[in-house]
C-alpha positions in Angstrom: 136.8 25.7 86.8 133.9 23.6 85.6 134.8 24.3 81.9 138.4 23.3 82.5 137.3 20.1 84.2 135.0 19.3 81.2 137.7 20.0 78.7 140.2 17.9 80.7 137.8 15.1 81.0 137.0 15.1 77.3 140.7 15.2 76.4 141.3 12.2 78.7 138.4 10.3 77.2 139.7 11.0 73.7 143.1 9.7 74.7 141.5 6.5 76.0 139.4 6.3 72.8 142.5 6.8 70.6 144.6 4.3 72.6 141.9 1.6 72.5 141.3 2.2 68.8 145.0 1.9 68.0 145.2 -1.2 70.1 142.1 -3.2 69.0 141.3 -2.1 65.4 144.7 -3.0 63.9 144.3 -6.5 65.3 140.9 -6.8 63.5 142.5 -5.5 60.3 145.3 -8.1 60.6 142.8 -10.9 61.2 140.8 -9.9 58.0 143.9 -9.2 55.9 143.1 -5.5 55.4 146.2 -3.6 54.6 144.9 -0.3 53.2 141.7 1.6 53.4 140.8 0.7 49.9 140.7 -3.0 50.9 137.7 -2.4 53.1 134.5 -3.6 51.5 131.4 -2.2 53.0 129.3 -5.1 51.7 131.2 -7.5 54.0 129.7 -7.6 57.5 133.0 -8.4 59.2 134.6 -5.4 57.5 131.8 -3.2 58.7 132.2 -4.5 62.3 136.0 -4.0 62.3 136.2 -0.7 60.3 133.1 1.1 61.6 131.5 -0.4 64.6 134.7 -1.1 66.7 136.0 2.5 66.4 132.5 3.8 67.3 132.5 1.5 70.3 135.9 2.8 71.4 134.5 6.4 71.1 131.6 5.4 73.3 133.9 3.9 75.9 136.0 7.1 75.8 132.9 9.2 76.1 131.8 7.2 79.1 135.2 7.7 80.8 135.0 11.4 80.1 131.5 11.5 81.5 132.7 9.8 84.7 135.6 12.2 85.0 133.4 15.3 84.5 131.6 15.2 87.8 128.9 17.7 87.3 127.6 17.4 83.8 128.7 14.2 82.0 126.8 14.6 78.7 128.8 17.5 77.1 132.2 15.9 78.1 131.2 12.6 76.5 130.0 14.4 73.4 133.3 16.3 73.2 135.2 13.0 72.8 133.5 12.6 69.5 134.2 16.2 68.7 137.9 15.6 69.4 137.7 12.6 67.1 136.2 14.6 64.3 138.9 17.2 64.6 141.5 14.5 64.3 139.7 12.9 61.4 139.7 16.3 59.6 143.3 16.8 60.4 144.3 13.9 58.3 143.9 14.0 54.5 140.5 12.6 53.5 140.3 10.1 50.7 137.4 10.3 48.3 135.7 6.9 48.9 132.7 5.5 50.6 134.6 4.4 53.7 135.6 8.0 54.6 132.0 9.1 54.5 130.8 6.1 56.5 133.5 6.7 59.1 132.5 10.4 59.4 128.9 9.5 59.8 129.7 6.8 62.4 131.9 9.2 64.4 129.0 11.7 64.5 126.6 9.1 65.7 129.0 7.8 68.4 
């Protein structure tokens, strides 16, 4: 029962992470006139905030929610939110550029 609760909590946290990311990050992309991944310049601080830090912050929020839903041991449930995110990142085709590597590292850190 405890394992089921942890998996359920991490899935709910990942859904919140995904929803917030799809809600907030595109607004930042529109504000900075970023239309494709190749438009992201990692030497621009605003691009780093919108493309890397905001998704990591959303993963942190989703991990916090998963930790609150998992009553007994919140740390693994929160970490699994990042694991779900990595699985979804690997499900999509990866482009060979520096942004993909930076996003992968940021997701692992979050």
